[in-house]
N, C-alpha and C positions, 0 to 999 in steps of 0.2 A: 055680342058673343066676347067672352073673356079673351085678353090677349095672352099669348103664351110667353112667359119670361123665359129668357135664355138663361140656364142654369150652368155653371162651370165649376169645376173643382180642381184641385190640385193635387197630383199624386207625389208623395215625398218618399224616398229611399231611406228607411231608417236603419238599414243594415249597418253593423259597425266594421265588418270586414269585407274583403272582396273575395271572390271565387278563389283566389290563391291563397287566402288566409292573412293577407295584409291588411294593415289599417286603412280604412279609406280616409282620402285627404279631406272629404268634406265634414268629416265627423269632428265636432268641437271638443276640447279637451273636458268640459262640464260633462257631455254624454258619454264620454268613456269613463269618467269617474263614477258616474251613476248607474253604469251598466252592471248587471250582477257578476261576480267573481266567476271565472271558469273552475270547473271541477280539478282537483288535484289528479296528478298523472294516477294512473292504476297500479296498484301494489303487484308484486308477484304473488301468484295465486298459493304458493307456500306459506306466506307470511301472512295471508288472511284467515282469520278466524272462520270456523266451520258455520257460525251462525252471528250475523253482525247484529249490533243495538238496533239499525234503522230498520231492520226487517225483523216483524215478530211472527215470523211463519214458523212452525215447528219442522224440525228435521224430518226428510221423507221417511215413510215407513217402509220395511223392507219389502220385496217383491214376493208374491204369493208363492208357495212352493208348488212342486207338480202336483199335488194330490188336491191341493185348492183349487188350482187352474182346472183339473179335471171335473171337481165337482161344480164349479161355475159353468163350465160346457155342459156338462149333463142337465143342469138346471135351466140352462137357457135352451136346448133343445125340447125338454119336457114342456117348458111355458110356450114354445112355437107351436108344439103339437096340439097343447091344450087351446090354443087361439082358434088353429085351423079346425078343431073338432066343433068349436062353438060357431064358426062361420058355418061349416057344414050342416049343422043341425037347424040353423037359421033358414036354409034353403038355397043357399048360395055355394058355389065352389070357390075355393081358396084361390085357384089359378085364375078366375074371374077378378080377384081384386088385387092381384099382383100388379105391382107398379114396373112397366117396361119402359124401354125408351119410346118405341111406337106409340104407347098410350100417353106417355108426356106431350110428345110432339102432336096428338089428336086435338 
């Protein structure tokens, strides 16, 4: 039978700062200089432009009006009724297929 070789490894803490935010004593100057620079402090919200060059996201569209919300709610209810009607025509009850906590736990 093959003999098992004992493998060992060393864990090295490569964090630059302690939990208090102080520079660790074990970190050499070379490691500090090669570390990525920390981001600049955040500017005040009033000074920041609405859309920065770093993000290519378009501005948010306005919220739907009350009439649009009502149309969406009506369309949702109609589609729910249509689905329940299809289930009923297939010979099942919509309540049979309803997901409840008790069914989930079974």
